[in-house]
Backbone as JSON Lines, residues from 0, in Angstrom:
{"i":0,"aa":"X","n":[105.65,82.4,86.43],"ca":[104.98,83.33,87.32],"c":[104.36,82.57,88.48]}
{"i":1,"aa":"X","n":[104.56,83.09,89.67],"ca":[104.01,82.46,90.86],"c":[103.42,83.54,91.74]}
{"i":2,"aa":"X","n":[102.13,83.47,92.03],"ca":[101.52,84.39,93.01],"c":[101.73,83.76,94.38]}
{"i":3,"aa":"X","n":[102.3,84.53,95.3],"ca":[102.59,84.04,96.64],"c":[101.78,84.84,97.64]}
{"i":4,"aa":"X","n":[100.63,84.3,98.1],"ca":[99.82,85.03,99.05],"c":[100.53,85.16,100.38]}
{"i":5,"aa":"X","n":[100.2,86.12,101.21],"ca":[99.16,87.08,100.92],"c":[99.67,88.37,100.29]}
{"i":6,"aa":"X","n":[100.95,88.71,100.43],"ca":[101.35,90.06,100.05],"c":[102.44,90.14,99.01]}
{"i":7,"aa":"X","n":[102.67,89.13,98.23],"ca":[103.72,89.26,97.23],"c":[103.42,88.45,95.99]}
{"i":8,"aa":"X","n":[104.14,88.81,94.94],"ca":[104.07,88.13,93.66],"c":[105.51,87.84,93.27]}
{"i":9,"aa":"X","n":[105.77,86.66,92.73],"ca":[107.13,86.31,92.31],"c":[107.14,85.87,90.85]}
{"i":10,"aa":"X","n":[108.21,86.27,90.18],"ca":[108.44,85.85,88.81],"c":[109.93,85.63,88.63]}
{"i":11,"aa":"X","n":[110.31,84.92,87.6],"ca":[111.72,84.66,87.34],"c":[112.11,85.19,85.97]}
{"i":12,"aa":"X","n":[113.39,85.53,85.85],"ca":[113.95,85.88,84.56],"c":[115.42,85.53,84.56]}
{"i":13,"aa":"X","n":[115.94,85.3,83.38],"ca":[117.34,84.94,83.24],"c":[118.14,86.14,82.77]}
{"i":14,"aa":"X","n":[119.33,86.33,83.34],"ca":[120.22,87.41,82.94],"c":[120.76,87.09,81.55]}
{"i":15,"aa":"X","n":[120.6,88.03,80.63],"ca":[121.09,87.85,79.27],"c":[122.43,88.53,79.08]}
{"i":16,"aa":"X","n":[123.09,88.18,78.01],"ca":[124.38,88.78,77.67],"c":[124.25,90.3,77.59]}
{"i":17,"aa":"X","n":[123.17,90.79,77.0],"ca":[122.97,92.23,76.83],"c":[122.82,92.97,78.16]}
{"i":18,"aa":"X","n":[122.5,92.25,79.24],"ca":[122.35,92.87,80.56],"c":[123.68,93.15,81.24]}
{"i":19,"aa":"X","n":[124.76,92.58,80.72],"ca":[126.03,92.59,81.45],"c":[127.09,93.48,80.82]}
{"i":20,"aa":"X","n":[128.11,93.77,81.62],"ca":[129.26,94.53,81.14],"c":[130.35,93.54,80.7]}
{"i":21,"aa":"X","n":[131.55,94.03,80.44],"ca":[132.65,93.18,79.96],"c":[133.03,92.09,80.96]}
{"i":22,"aa":"X","n":[132.77,92.32,82.24],"ca":[133.07,91.32,83.27],"c":[131.92,90.33,83.47]}
{"i":23,"aa":"X","n":[130.9,90.43,82.64],"ca":[129.69,89.6,82.71],"c":[128.89,89.83,83.99]}
{"i":24,"aa":"X","n":[129.02,91.02,84.57],"ca":[128.25,91.44,85.74],"c":[127.12,92.33,85.24]}
{"i":25,"aa":"X","n":[125.93,92.16,85.8],"ca":[124.78,92.96,85.39],"c":[125.04,94.43,85.67]}
{"i":26,"aa":"X","n":[124.82,95.26,84.64],"ca":[124.96,96.71,84.79],"c":[123.88,97.21,85.73]}
{"i":27,"aa":"X","n":[124.24,98.14,86.61],"ca":[123.31,98.6,87.65],"c":[121.97,99.06,87.08]}
{"i":28,"aa":"X","n":[121.97,99.69,85.93],"ca":[120.73,100.23,85.37],"c":[119.74,99.15,84.99]}
{"i":29,"aa":"X","n":[120.22,97.95,84.72],"ca":[119.33,96.86,84.28],"c":[118.37,96.42,85.39]}
{"i":30,"aa":"X","n":[118.74,96.68,86.65],"ca":[117.84,96.29,87.73],"c":[116.51,97.02,87.63]}
{"i":31,"aa":"X","n":[116.53,98.25,87.14],"ca":[115.27,98.98,86.95],"c":[114.44,98.34,85.84]}
{"i":32,"aa":"X","n":[115.1,97.81,84.83],"ca":[114.41,97.06,83.77],"c":[113.8,95.8,84.37]}
{"i":33,"aa":"X","n":[114.54,95.13,85.24],"ca":[114.0,93.93,85.9],"c":[112.79,94.28,86.75]}
{"i":34,"aa":"X","n":[112.86,95.41,87.46],"ca":[111.71,95.84,88.27],"c":[110.48,96.01,87.37]}
{"i":35,"aa":"X","n":[110.66,96.68,86.24],"ca":[109.51,96.93,85.36],"c":[109.0,95.64,84.71]}
{"i":36,"aa":"X","n":[109.89,94.73,84.38],"ca":[109.44,93.45,83.83],"c":[108.62,92.68,84.86]}
{"i":37,"aa":"X","n":[109.08,92.69,86.12],"ca":[108.33,92.02,87.19],"c":[107.0,92.73,87.43]}
{"i":38,"aa":"X","n":[107.02,94.06,87.37],"ca":[105.77,94.83,87.52],"c":[104.77,94.44,86.44]}
{"i":39,"aa":"X","n":[105.23,94.35,85.2],"ca":[104.34,93.96,84.09],"c":[103.75,92.57,84.31]}
{"i":40,"aa":"X","n":[104.57,91.63,84.76],"ca":[104.07,90.27,85.02],"c":[103.08,90.27,86.18]}
{"i":41,"aa":"X","n":[103.35,91.07,87.19],"ca":[102.43,91.21,88.33],"c":[101.08,91.7,87.84]}
{"i":42,"aa":"X","n":[101.07,92.79,87.07],"ca":[99.82,93.33,86.53],"c":[99.12,92.31,85.64]}
{"i":43,"aa":"X","n":[99.9,91.61,84.83],"ca":[99.32,90.59,83.94],"c":[98.62,89.52,84.77]}
{"i":44,"aa":"X","n":[99.24,89.12,85.9],"ca":[98.63,88.1,86.76],"c":[97.31,88.57,87.37]}
{"i":45,"aa":"X","n":[97.16,89.9,87.48],"ca":[95.93,90.49,88.02],"c":[94.92,90.84,86.92]}
{"i":46,"aa":"X","n":[95.26,90.5,85.69],"ca":[94.42,90.79,84.52],"c":[94.2,92.29,84.3]}
{"i":47,"aa":"X","n":[95.25,93.08,84.59],"ca":[95.2,94.5,84.25],"c":[95.31,94.64,82.75]}
{"i":48,"aa":"X","n":[94.61,95.58,82.22],"ca":[94.73,95.88,80.8],"c":[95.29,97.29,80.64]}
{"i":49,"aa":"X","n":[96.58,97.37,80.27],"ca":[97.17,98.68,80.02],"c":[96.49,99.36,78.84]}
{"i":50,"aa":"X","n":[96.07,98.57,77.87],"ca":[95.38,99.14,76.72],"c":[94.08,99.82,77.18]}
{"i":51,"aa":"X","n":[93.38,99.18,78.12],"ca":[92.15,99.76,78.65],"c":[92.44,101.06,79.41]}
{"i":52,"aa":"X","n":[93.44,101.02,80.28],"ca":[93.8,102.24,81.03],"c":[94.18,103.37,80.08]}
{"i":53,"aa":"X","n":[94.98,103.03,79.09],"ca":[95.42,104.03,78.11],"c":[94.23,104.6,77.33]}
{"i":54,"aa":"X","n":[93.32,103.73,76.92],"ca":[92.16,104.2,76.15],"c":[91.25,105.09,77.0]}
{"i":55,"aa":"X","n":[91.32,104.93,78.3],"ca":[90.52,105.76,79.21],"c":[91.27,107.02,79.62]}
{"i":56,"aa":"X","n":[92.47,107.23,79.05],"ca":[93.2,108.46,79.27],"c":[94.14,108.46,80.46]}
{"i":57,"aa":"X","n":[94.45,107.25,81.01],"ca":[95.36,107.17,82.14],"c":[96.79,106.96,81.69]}
{"i":58,"aa":"X","n":[97.71,107.41,82.55],"ca":[99.14,107.29,82.33],"c":[99.73,106.92,83.69]}
{"i":59,"aa":"X","n":[100.77,106.11,83.73],"ca":[101.35,105.64,84.99],"c":[102.83,106.03,85.09]}
{"i":60,"aa":"X","n":[103.11,107.33,85.27],"ca":[104.51,107.75,85.36],"c":[105.14,107.34,86.7]}
{"i":61,"aa":"X","n":[106.44,107.11,86.64],"ca":[107.22,106.83,87.84],"c":[107.7,108.18,88.39]}
{"i":62,"aa":"X","n":[107.55,108.36,89.7],"ca":[107.99,109.62,90.31],"c":[109.14,109.39,91.28]}
{"i":63,"aa":"X","n":[109.45,108.11,91.55],"ca":[110.57,107.79,92.43],"c":[111.04,106.39,92.09]}
{"i":64,"aa":"X","n":[112.36,106.22,92.06],"ca":[112.94,104.9,91.8],"c":[114.2,104.75,92.65]}
{"i":65,"aa":"X","n":[114.3,103.61,93.34],"ca":[115.45,103.38,94.2],"c":[115.87,101.92,94.06]}
{"i":66,"aa":"X","n":[117.18,101.7,94.03],"ca":[117.71,100.34,94.05],"c":[118.93,100.32,94.94]}
{"i":67,"aa":"X","n":[118.95,99.37,95.86],"ca":[120.12,99.15,96.72],"c":[120.73,97.82,96.31]}
{"i":68,"aa":"X","n":[121.99,97.89,95.91],"ca":[122.69,96.71,95.4],"c":[123.46,96.04,96.52]}
{"i":69,"aa":"X","n":[123.29,94.74,96.64],"ca":[123.94,94.0,97.72],"c":[125.05,93.08,97.19]}
{"i":70,"aa":"X","n":[124.74,92.37,96.11],"ca":[125.72,91.45,95.51],"c":[125.48,91.46,94.0]}
{"i":71,"aa":"X","n":[126.51,91.18,93.22],"ca":[126.33,91.23,91.77],"c":[125.54,90.04,91.22]}
{"i":72,"aa":"X","n":[124.8,90.31,90.18],"ca":[124.19,89.27,89.36],"c":[125.08,89.13,88.13]}
{"i":73,"aa":"X","n":[125.17,87.93,87.59],"ca":[126.06,87.69,86.47],"c":[125.33,87.0,85.32]}
{"i":74,"aa":"X","n":[125.99,86.99,84.18],"ca":[125.42,86.37,82.98],"c":[124.91,84.97,83.27]}
{"i":75,"aa":"X","n":[123.7,84.7,82.8],"ca":[123.01,83.42,82.86],"c":[122.43,83.08,84.22]}
{"i":76,"aa":"X","n":[122.55,83.96,85.22],"ca":[121.88,83.73,86.5],"c":[120.37,83.7,86.28]}
{"i":77,"aa":"X","n":[119.7,82.83,86.98],"ca":[118.25,82.82,87.01],"c":[117.84,83.62,88.25]}
{"i":78,"aa":"X","n":[117.12,84.71,88.02],"ca":[116.74,85.61,89.11],"c":[115.27,85.41,89.46]}
{"i":79,"aa":"X","n":[114.98,85.5,90.75],"ca":[113.6,85.51,91.21],"c":[113.33,86.92,91.74]}
{"i":80,"aa":"X","n":[112.31,87.54,91.2],"ca":[111.97,88.9,91.61],"c":[110.63,88.87,92.32]}
{"i":81,"aa":"X","n":[110.65,89.35,93.55],"ca":[109.44,89.43,94.36],"c":[108.92,90.87,94.33]}
{"i":82,"aa":"X","n":[107.62,91.0,94.1],"ca":[106.97,92.31,94.07],"c":[105.99,92.38,95.22]}
{"i":83,"aa":"X","n":[106.04,93.48,95.97],"ca":[105.07,93.74,97.03],"c":[104.48,95.13,96.81]}
{"i":84,"aa":"X","n":[103.25,95.3,97.27],"ca":[102.62,96.62,97.25],"c":[102.88,97.2,98.64]}
{"i":85,"aa":"X","n":[103.89,98.07,98.72],"ca":[104.28,98.62,100.02],"c":[103.33,99.69,100.51]}
{"i":86,"aa":"X","n":[102.83,100.51,99.61],"ca":[101.86,101.54,99.97],"c":[100.85,101.7,98.84]}
{"i":87,"aa":"X","n":[99.61,101.81,99.22],"ca":[98.54,102.05,98.25],"c":[97.82,103.32,98.7]}
{"i":88,"aa":"X","n":[97.99,104.36,97.91],"ca":[97.4,105.65,98.23],"c":[96.31,105.98,97.22]}
{"i":89,"aa":"X","n":[95.66,107.1,97.42],"ca":[94.57,107.52,96.54],"c":[95.03,107.69,95.09]}
{"i":90,"aa":"X","n":[96.23,108.25,94.9],"ca":[96.71,108.55,93.54],"c":[98.03,107.88,93.19]}
{"i":91,"aa":"X","n":[98.59,107.09,94.11],"ca":[99.88,106.46,93.83],"c":[99.99,105.1,94.5]}
{"i":92,"aa":"X","n":[100.93,104.33,93.99],"ca":[101.24,103.03,94.57],"c":[102.77,102.93,94.65]}
{"i":93,"aa":"X","n":[103.25,102.37,95.75],"ca":[104.68,102.13,95.92],"c":[104.89,100.62,95.86]}
{"i":94,"aa":"X","n":[105.58,100.18,94.82],"ca":[105.89,98.77,94.67],"c":[107.3,98.51,95.18]}
{"i":95,"aa":"X","n":[107.45,97.47,95.98],"ca":[108.75,97.06,96.48],"c":[109.25,95.85,95.7]}
{"i":96,"aa":"X","n":[110.57,95.74,95.58],"ca":[111.18,94.65,94.81],"c":[112.33,94.03,95.58]}
{"i":97,"aa":"X","n":[112.39,92.71,95.57],"ca":[113.54,91.96,96.06],"c":[114.01,91.09,94.91]}
{"i":98,"aa":"X","n":[115.29,91.19,94.59],"ca":[115.87,90.39,93.52],"c":[116.84,89.4,94.16]}
{"i":99,"aa":"X","n":[116.59,88.12,93.94],"ca":[117.43,87.08,94.52],"c":[117.89,86.11,93.44]}
{"i":100,"aa":"X","n":[119.01,85.49,93.68],"ca":[119.48,84.44,92.8],"c":[118.62,83.21,93.09]}
{"i":101,"aa":"X","n":[117.94,82.7,92.09],"ca":[116.96,81.62,92.26],"c":[117.58,80.37,92.89]}
{"i":102,"aa":"X","n":[118.75,79.97,92.44],"ca":[119.35,78.71,92.9],"c":[119.73,78.74,94.37]}
{"i":103,"aa":"X","n":[120.11,79.92,94.88],"ca":[120.62,80.0,96.26],"c":[119.75,80.83,97.19]}
{"i":104,"aa":"X","n":[118.77,81.55,96.64],"ca":[117.92,82.49,97.39],"c":[118.73,83.66,97.96]}
{"i":105,"aa":"X","n":[119.94,83.86,97.46],"ca":[120.8,84.95,97.91],"c":[120.23,86.28,97.41]}
{"i":106,"aa":"X","n":[120.0,87.21,98.34],"ca":[119.44,88.51,97.99],"c":[120.5,89.36,97.3]}
{"i":107,"aa":"X","n":[120.19,89.82,96.08],"ca":[121.13,90.6,95.29],"c":[120.83,92.09,95.3]}
{"i":108,"aa":"X","n":[119.54,92.44,95.35],"ca":[119.17,93.86,95.33],"c":[117.76,94.02,95.88]}
{"i":109,"aa":"X","n":[117.5,95.2,96.43],"ca":[116.16,95.59,96.86],"c":[115.88,96.97,96.3]}
{"i":110,"aa":"X","n":[114.62,97.3,96.18],"ca":[114.31,98.63,95.69],"c":[112.82,98.88,95.66]}
{"i":111,"aa":"X","n":[112.47,100.04,95.11],"ca":[111.05,100.37,94.97],"c":[110.83,101.35,93.83]}
{"i":112,"aa":"X","n":[109.61,101.38,93.36],"ca":[109.13,102.36,92.4],"c":[107.88,102.99,92.97]}
{"i":113,"aa":"X","n":[107.75,104.31,92.87],"ca":[106.5,104.98,93.21],"c":[105.87,105.4,91.89]}
{"i":114,"aa":"X","n":[104.64,104.94,91.68],"ca":[103.94,105.13,90.42],"c":[102.67,105.93,90.69]}
{"i":115,"aa":"X","n":[102.48,106.98,89.92],"ca":[101.31,107.84,90.08],"c":[100.35,107.58,88.93]}
{"i":116,"aa":"X","n":[99.08,107.61,89.22],"ca":[98.08,107.55,88.16],"c":[97.81,108.98,87.73]}
{"i":117,"aa":"X","n":[97.96,109.24,86.44],"ca":[97.8,110.6,85.94],"c":[96.92,110.61,84.7]}
{"i":118,"aa":"X","n":[96.33,111.76,84.45],"ca":[95.57,112.0,83.24],"c":[96.58,112.24,82.11]}
{"i":119,"aa":"X","n":[96.46,111.5,81.02],"ca":[97.44,111.63,79.92],"c":[97.45,113.01,79.3]}
{"i":120,"aa":"X","n":[96.3,113.68,79.26],"ca":[96.24,114.99,78.62],"c":[96.75,116.1,79.53]}
{"i":121,"aa":"X","n":[96.25,116.14,80.76],"ca":[96.62,117.23,81.67],"c":[97.95,116.98,82.38]}
{"i":122,"aa":"X","n":[98.39,115.7,82.4],"ca":[99.61,115.29,83.1],"c":[99.52,115.49,84.61]}
{"i":123,"aa":"X","n":[98.3,115.6,85.13],"ca":[98.08,115.78,86.57],"c":[97.63,114.46,87.2]}
{"i":124,"aa":"X","n":[98.04,114.28,88.46],"ca":[97.67,113.09,89.2],"c":[96.16,113.01,89.38]}
{"i":125,"aa":"X","n":[95.63,111.79,89.24],"ca":[94.21,111.53,89.44],"c":[94.07,110.29,90.3]}
{"i":126,"aa":"X","n":[92.86,110.05,90.78],"ca":[92.6,108.87,91.6],"c":[92.87,107.59,90.81]}
{"i":127,"aa":"X","n":[93.44,106.61,91.51],"ca":[93.63,105.3,90.89],"c":[92.24,104.71,90.64]}
{"i":128,"aa":"X","n":[91.99,104.17,89.45],"ca":[90.68,103.58,89.17],"c":[90.33,102.49,90.19]}
{"i":129,"aa":"X","n":[89.05,102.46,90.57],"ca":[88.58,101.53,91.6],"c":[88.93,100.08,91.29]}
{"i":130,"aa":"X","n":[88.78,99.68,90.04],"ca":[89.07,98.28,89.7],"c":[90.55,97.95,89.9]}
{"i":131,"aa":"X","n":[91.41,98.93,89.73],"ca":[92.84,98.74,89.97],"c":[93.11,98.63,91.48]}
{"i":132,"aa":"X","n":[92.49,99.5,92.26],"ca":[92.61,99.46,93.73],"c":[92.14,98.1,94.24]}
{"i":133,"aa":"X","n":[91.0,97.63,93.74],"ca":[90.44,96.36,94.19],"c":[91.4,95.19,93.94]}
{"i":134,"aa":"X","n":[92.13,95.24,92.82],"ca":[93.07,94.16,92.5],"c":[94.37,94.27,93.27]}
{"i":135,"aa":"X","n":[94.77,95.48,93.61],"ca":[96.02,95.69,94.36],"c":[95.85,95.48,95.87]}
{"i":136,"aa":"X","n":[94.66,95.75,96.36],"ca":[94.41,95.71,97.81],"c":[94.87,94.42,98.48]}
{"i":137,"aa":"X","n":[94.59,93.24,97.93],"ca":[95.03,92.01,98.62],"c":[96.55,91.89,98.76]}
{"i":138,"aa":"X","n":[97.31,92.63,97.96],"ca":[98.76,92.58,98.01],"c":[99.36,93.72,98.83]}
{"i":139,"aa":"X","n":[98.5,94.57,99.38],"ca":[98.95,95.8,100.02],"c":[99.33,95.58,101.48]}
{"i":140,"aa":"X","n":[100.5,96.09,101.82],"ca":[100.93,96.08,103.22],"c":[100.32,97.27,103.95]}
{"i":141,"aa":"X","n":[100.26,98.43,103.27],"ca":[99.74,99.65,103.87],"c":[98.81,100.35,102.88]}
{"i":142,"aa":"X","n":[97.58,100.55,103.29],"ca":[96.64,101.31,102.48],"c":[96.47,102.66,103.16]}
{"i":143,"aa":"X","n":[96.85,103.71,102.46],"ca":[96.81,105.05,103.04],"c":[95.77,105.91,102.34]}
């Protein structure tokens, strides 16, 4: 894990056999798994506690997911995933992702997730907790 100031976080992961199809090319759906793994590492680097958020009744559903594929990733590639906070709103955050081949810095995919903070019981959007906003703000390109 590498925090890269001012507006991004980077982490690496290796493509496993289970990520690929018969041609040893990463299946398109796995990129969303990579996004979430990078998101988890990003939050971990900020000392977010999902257990704490959950115990306080918060839920973080995804309301939008996009991935644009540029070049294939293959079995055993070491990937570097960059996470940026593209938008920080009152009740949602838009995380951007760049996936590159670590050895060559070749961009393989870009995408984003829009995540809403919601009440677990009512399933309605609520304000992002202040402590979460405070930790995300330094990584934010746009605060709305």
